[in-house]
C-alpha positions in Angstrom: 100.7 102.2 100.7 98.8 102.1 104.0 101.1 101.4 106.9 100.1 100.8 110.6 102.8 101.3 113.2 103.3 99.8 116.7 105.8 100.4 119.5 108.1 103.4 119.7 111.5 101.9 120.5 113.7 98.9 119.8 114.8 97.1 116.6 112.7 97.6 113.5 110.4 94.8 112.3 108.2 94.8 109.2 105.4 92.2 109.3 104.1 90.9 106.0 100.5 89.6 105.7 99.4 86.5 103.9 96.8 85.8 101.3 97.9 87.2 98.9 95.3 89.8 99.4 94.5 89.4 103.1 95.7 92.7 104.5 95.4 93.2 108.3 96.0 89.7 109.5 99.4 90.5 111.0 98.0 93.0 113.5 98.1 90.4 116.4 101.7 89.7 115.8 102.6 93.4 115.5 100.8 94.1 118.8 102.6 91.1 120.4 106.0 92.6 119.4 105.3 96.2 120.1 106.7 96.2 123.7 110.2 95.5 122.5 110.3 96.5 118.8 109.2 99.2 116.4 106.8 97.3 114.1 105.5 98.4 110.7 102.5 96.6 109.1 102.2 97.6 105.4 99.1 96.7 103.5 100.3 95.3 100.2 99.2 96.7 96.9 95.7 95.7 95.9 94.3 94.9 92.4 94.0 97.7 89.9 95.0 98.8 86.4 98.4 97.0 86.7 98.4 93.2 86.9 100.0 92.2 90.1 103.2 90.2 90.2 105.7 89.1 92.8 108.1 91.6 91.3 105.6 94.4 91.9 105.2 93.5 95.5 109.0 93.3 95.9 109.4 96.7 94.4 106.8 98.2 96.7 108.5 96.7 99.8 111.9 98.0 98.5 110.5 101.5 98.1 109.3 101.4 101.7 112.5 100.1 103.1 114.7 102.5 101.1 112.6 105.5 102.1 112.5 104.8 105.8 115.0 102.1 106.9 118.0 102.4 104.6 120.3 103.0 107.6 119.6 99.6 109.1 117.9 96.7 107.3 114.7 95.7 109.2 113.7 92.2 110.2 111.0 90.8 108.0 108.3 88.6 109.6 106.0 87.1 107.1 103.1 84.7 107.4 102.1 82.2 104.6 102.3 84.3 101.4 104.0 87.0 103.4 106.8 84.6 104.2 107.3 83.9 100.5 107.4 87.6 99.9 110.1 88.1 102.6 112.2 85.5 100.8 111.6 87.0 97.4 112.6 90.4 98.7 115.7 89.2 100.5 116.8 87.4 97.3 116.4 90.5 95.2 117.9 92.9 97.8 120.2 90.9 100.1 121.6 94.1 101.6 118.2 95.5 102.3 116.8 92.7 104.5 117.7 91.9 108.1 116.7 88.6 109.7 113.7 86.7 108.1 111.0 84.8 110.0 108.8 82.5 108.0 105.5 81.6 109.7 103.5 78.9 108.0 105.4 79.4 104.8 103.8 78.5 101.5 105.0 75.8 99.1 107.8 76.0 96.5 107.3 72.8 94.6 104.6 70.5 93.2 105.2 67.7 95.6 104.6 70.0 98.7 101.5 71.4 97.1 100.2 67.9 96.3 100.7 66.9 99.9 98.9 70.1 101.1 96.0 69.5 98.8 95.7 65.9 99.9 95.7 66.9 103.5 92.9 69.5 102.9 90.9 66.9 101.0 91.3 64.3 103.7 89.8 66.8 106.2 87.0 68.0 104.0 83.7 66.1 104.5 80.7 66.0 102.1 78.9 68.7 104.1 81.8 71.1 103.7 82.2 70.2 100.0 78.6 71.1 99.4 78.8 74.3 101.3 81.9 75.3 99.3 80.2 74.4 96.1 77.3 76.7 96.8 79.5 79.8 97.5 79.5 81.0 93.9 75.7 81.3 93.9 75.3 82.4 97.5 78.1 85.0 97.6 78.4 86.8 94.2 81.0 89.3 95.3 84.5 87.7 94.8 86.1 89.4 97.7 83.3 88.4 100.1 83.4 84.9 98.6 87.1 84.6 99.4 86.3 85.6 103.0 83.5 83.1 103.2 85.7 80.4 101.9 88.4 81.2 104.4 85.8 81.0 107.2 84.6 77.6 106.0 88.1 76.0 105.8 89.6 77.6 108.9 89.0 74.5 111.0 91.2 72.6 108.5 94.0 75.1 108.9 93.9 75.2 112.7 93.9 73.1 115.8 92.4 75.0 118.8 92.2 78.7 118.2 91.6 81.3 121.0 89.6 83.2 118.4 88.4 82.7 114.8 88.8 86.4 114.0 91.9 86.6 111.8 91.6 90.4 111.7 91.9 90.5 107.9 90.5 94.0 107.1 90.6 93.8 103.3 90.3 90.7 101.1 91.1 91.2 97.5 90.3 88.1 95.4 91.9 89.5 92.2 95.1 90.4 94.0 95.2 86.9 95.4 94.7 85.3 92.0 97.1 87.4 90.1 99.9 87.3 92.7 99.7 83.6 93.3 99.6 82.8 89.6 102.8 84.8 89.1 104.5 83.0 92.1 103.6 79.6 90.5 105.0 80.9 87.1 108.3 81.8 88.8 108.5 78.4 90.4 107.7 76.6 87.2 110.5 78.6 85.4 113.0 77.6 88.1 113.4 81.1 89.6 112.3 80.0 93.1 113.5 78.6 95.3 116.9 78.7 93.5 117.1 82.5 93.8 117.1 82.3 97.6 120.8 81.2 97.5 121.5 85.0 97.3 120.1 85.5 100.8 122.7 86.1 103.5 120.5 87.0 106.4 119.6 84.5 109.2 116.3 82.7 108.5 113.9 81.2 111.0 111.0 79.0 109.9 108.1 78.5 112.4 105.5 75.9 111.6 102.7 73.8 113.2 102.2 70.1 112.5 98.5 70.6 112.1 99.1 73.1 109.2 98.1 71.6 105.9 101.2 73.2 104.4 103.8 70.4 105.0 106.4 72.2 107.0 109.1 69.7 106.8 108.7 69.2 103.0 108.8 73.0 102.6 111.9 73.2 104.8 113.6 70.5 102.8 112.9 72.4 99.6 114.5 75.5 101.0 117.6 74.3 102.9 119.7 73.4 99.7 119.5 77.2 99.0 119.3 78.4 102.6 121.7 76.4 104.7 121.4 78.9 107.5 117.7 78.2 107.9 116.6 77.2 111.4 113.4 75.2 111.8 111.0 75.2 114.8 107.9 73.1 114.8 105.0 72.7 117.3 102.4 70.0 117.8 98.8 71.0 118.4 99.4 74.0 116.1 98.0 75.0 112.7 98.6 77.8 110.2 98.2 80.6 112.8 100.4 79.8 115.8 99.9 83.2 117.3 96.2 82.3 117.8 96.6 78.7 118.9 95.7 78.1 122.5 98.4 75.5 123.2 101.4 77.4 121.6 100.6 81.1 121.5 102.8 82.0 124.4 105.6 79.7 123.2 105.4 81.2 119.7 105.8 84.8 121.0 108.7 83.7 123.3 110.6 82.1 120.4 109.9 84.9 118.1 110.9 87.7 120.5 114.1 85.9 121.6 115.2 85.1 118.1 114.7 88.6 116.8 116.5 90.0 119.9 119.7 88.1 119.1 
């Protein structure tokens, strides 16, 4: 597993990228915390001979934590799919996880996904639909096609970004597909979010009202199992609050102060 490190003193934080399969996009958060924390940014396992599952990603993260941080459970800061992985890990290893921060967390039920898809469709005009429809012919490589799709829909997922560079170094379309399909399977079978009741660590959820992921619906699906969950929401903010012009500084202030408790 490739791991980038930032900072040389302070409490330990592991940042978990989204996607699935979008390694590298947590670098701006890692840099923003490096003055007060020791930050580790693992690149999650990519596609290969073994079909990827949520359990495989949890096992990889556990191996990292057991080998380097067994003396003191690190904080886990995850974005989107990374937030879901943080929850899955803490549910499987309650003693191995410190505080959890869920940034733009993904959905855990059909109703929230339906609301998200409706929001995306409402903001997708005919021109964008045609451009998306041409991607298969215009971009034959699936990894590059996933990147191109992300670029096209970024305005739907954001409000007013200071940059459109998400710093995703590696996009893995197969890892994305396999991991997400397994997450949906686990939700369908009733494993998640019920398993999160095992989590004892503090949990903070950070969300923007312009994010197609319906933050309050996702919060409401989690709180029956995570009564300790704290929810913080910003207007004029989409899926990437650390890049949003109106809230970037507020985001880092809230994140640093909460992790420093």
